[in-house]
C-alpha positions as CSV (number, residue, x, y, z in Angstrom):
1,M,0.1,0.1,0.1
2,K,1.2,3.5,-0.7
3,V,0.1,6.9,1.0
4,N,0.5,9.9,-1.0
5,V,1.9,13.2,0.7
6,G,0.4,16.2,-0.7
7,K,1.7,19.8,-0.8
8,A,-1.7,21.1,0.4
9,P,-4.3,19.7,2.7
10,S,-6.9,18.9,-0.2
11,T,-7.3,16.2,-2.9
12,K,-6.4,19.0,-5.4
13,G,-2.9,19.6,-4.1
14,K,0.3,18.5,-5.8
15,I,1.5,15.1,-4.7
16,I,5.3,15.6,-3.3
17,G,6.1,12.2,-2.0
18,T,4.8,8.8,-1.3
19,L,4.9,6.8,2.0
20,F,5.1,3.1,1.1
21,T,3.7,0.8,3.8
22,E,5.1,-2.5,5.0
23,R,2.5,-4.6,6.4
24,G,0.0,-2.1,6.6
25,Y,2.1,0.4,8.4
26,V,5.0,2.6,7.6
27,S,8.0,1.4,9.4
28,V,9.6,5.1,9.7
29,P,7.7,7.3,12.1
30,Y,6.8,11.0,11.1
31,R,6.1,13.9,13.4
32,C,2.6,15.2,13.1
33,M,3.0,19.0,13.2
34,A,-0.7,20.0,13.1
35,M,-4.3,18.7,11.8
36,E,-5.8,20.6,8.9
37,K,-9.0,19.7,7.1
38,G,-8.9,16.1,8.0
39,R,-5.2,15.8,7.1
40,M,-2.2,15.5,9.1
41,K,0.6,17.8,8.6
42,I,3.9,15.9,8.5
43,K,7.7,16.5,8.0
44,C,9.3,13.9,5.8
45,G,12.9,14.6,5.0
46,N,13.4,18.4,4.1
47,K,9.7,18.6,2.9
48,I,6.4,19.4,4.8
49,G,3.3,17.9,3.4
50,Y,-0.1,16.5,4.2
51,V,-1.6,12.9,4.5
52,R,-5.2,11.8,5.1
53,S,-5.6,11.2,8.7
54,E,-7.7,8.0,8.2
55,L,-4.8,6.4,6.6
56,V,-2.4,7.0,9.6
57,K,-2.3,5.9,13.0
58,W,-1.0,7.7,16.4
59,V,1.6,5.3,18.1
60,T,3.0,7.4,20.8
61,I,2.8,11.1,21.7
62,N,5.8,12.9,23.2
63,T,5.2,15.9,25.3
64,Y,8.7,17.1,25.9
């Protein structure tokens, strides 16, 4: 399965990357920077983009 990373929090935004999943999950964690229009804003390498929130799952939340 693959999850597209968009430049904007909508289906009309340009796709700037793709997260490939292994056995139903992405093996590399990404930091959620914000939620916008049902999408999580993430930093992936040196790019910032959005993924659909229903395609990702919170694993841990660090408060430090």
